[in-house]
N, C-alpha and C positions, 0 to 999 in steps of 0.2 A: 315950382315949389321952393321955398327957403329952408334950409336945414336949420332946426331948433337950437342946434349946438353951435356950428360954425358959421351960421348966417349965409353961407353961400347957396346961389341958385343952380346946382348941379347933382342932380340925382337920377336914379333911375328905379323903376318900379320892380320889386322882386316877386310880389304875388298881389294879386287882385281879387276880390271876393265881393258878390253882391247878395243882399239879404232876400227872403223868400220873394217880397212883394217887389223888389227890385227897387226899393226907395233910398236905399243906403249900398253906397260902394265903399268897402275899406281896402286900403292899398297899404301894402307894405313897402317902405321904400330904403334905399341905400344912399347916402350921401358919397358922391365920387371924390371929395376933397379928404374930409375926415374918417371917411369909413364907418361912421356909425349908422344905425339902423332908427326908423321912426315910423309911426304910422299916421295914416291921413284918413278922413272921412269925408265922403262926398255926399250930399243930399240933394235930392231934387227940391227945387225951390216951386212950392204950390202956387198956382196963378189964382186957385180959389182959396180965399183966406176962410178958415176954419173958425167957427164961433163956438163957444163953450156956453151953454144955458146952464147958470147955477141954479142952487136951492130955492133962492128966493126971487127966480124969474129973471135975474140980470144975465147980460150977455156980455162976455169978454173975449177978447182974441185969444186963440189957442197957442200956448207955448209949450215947447217940449219939455224944456227945463223946470217947468213947474211940477211934473211926473217924477224927475230925477230928484229934485230937491226934497219932495215928501217921502220918496223912497230912501233916500239917504238918511232923512231923521229916524225912520223907522229902523233902519239896519244899524243906526249908531251904537259903536262898540259891540257888533257882531261880526263873526268871521264870514262876511260877505264881500266879495271883491267889486271894486268898481266896475270891472269889465261886466261882471253879474248883473249890477244896476243896470249899467248902459244896455244890455242884451235885453233886460227886462223891459226897460221903457221902449225899445224898438219894437217889442213884440206887442206891448200894449198900442203903440203909435200905428203899427199895422191893422190891428183891430179896429181902430178907430175910422183909419181912411177905408177900410173894407165896407164900411156902413154907407160911403157913397154921398153922404149927406154934405150940407154945408154947416148943419147946426150938431153938436154932439151934447148930450147932457154930462154934467159932473158926475151923476149917479153912475151912467155908463161908465165913464173912466175909472171911477174908483173901485167898480165892481170888477173891472178887468185887471187894475193893479193888485186887489186882493187875491185874485185867482192865481196871478203869477209869484205873488209873494208866499202864497200858502205852500207853493212848490218849492221856493228858494230857502225860505227861513221860516220856522213857526212863531218864533219869539217876535220876528219883526212883522210877521202877519197880525198878532194880536195887538201889537203897539199900532200899526196902521188901522186895525179894525176899530180901536177904541177911539181914534178922531175921526174917522170916516163915518162910524156909527154913532157918534156923540154919546159915549159912555157916561152914565150919569153917577156911578158908583161901584164899589168894589164887586157887586154880585154881577154885573154886566161883564166885569172880566173874568169872574169865575164862570160865568155860563158859557163865553167864547172859548177859555181854557179846555173846561170840560167837553165841549163839542169837539175841539181840536185832538183831543186825546183819546176820543172815542172811535176816531177814524182808523183803519187799519194800520197797523206800525208801518208795513212796507211802503205805503205811499207817503210816509212821515220822514222816510229816509233816515230812519234811526237804526242803529246795530241793535241787533237781537242778543248779544253777547250777555247784557244785564239782566235779561229775563230768565237765564238757565239758573 
């Protein structure tokens, strides 16, 4: 592995962790030349190609980057780290591959993303829902916001300081 800073091919692995399903291995490395640290991710290359069945019935190859791009748009200018977005996409991907099929519906992927976003950031959740559920007007936004606000505040991760 080449160091991204000095481009030398001399490093050591400091720490390794795998995801729950064992699909991704995260390795923390240190360059032995410049002594800077960096992280690498190793993914298992699937021999079975996964196909996404879209709403219109068309079929396209699965690309993990599409999930990350959608989540990034929903989290635009929100206090959500890139690491959190990557973690979300990994959890969604694990749910997809647990299905054990060669095809997955875009509806299933979208619902998995929405469940994860609801826990991560409520505003990003509503943004994503507006595209995923194809909101037609302000009323659709209000309905979704009211539904989110009626859930117990503890699950929303908000402080109770302002309630008193």
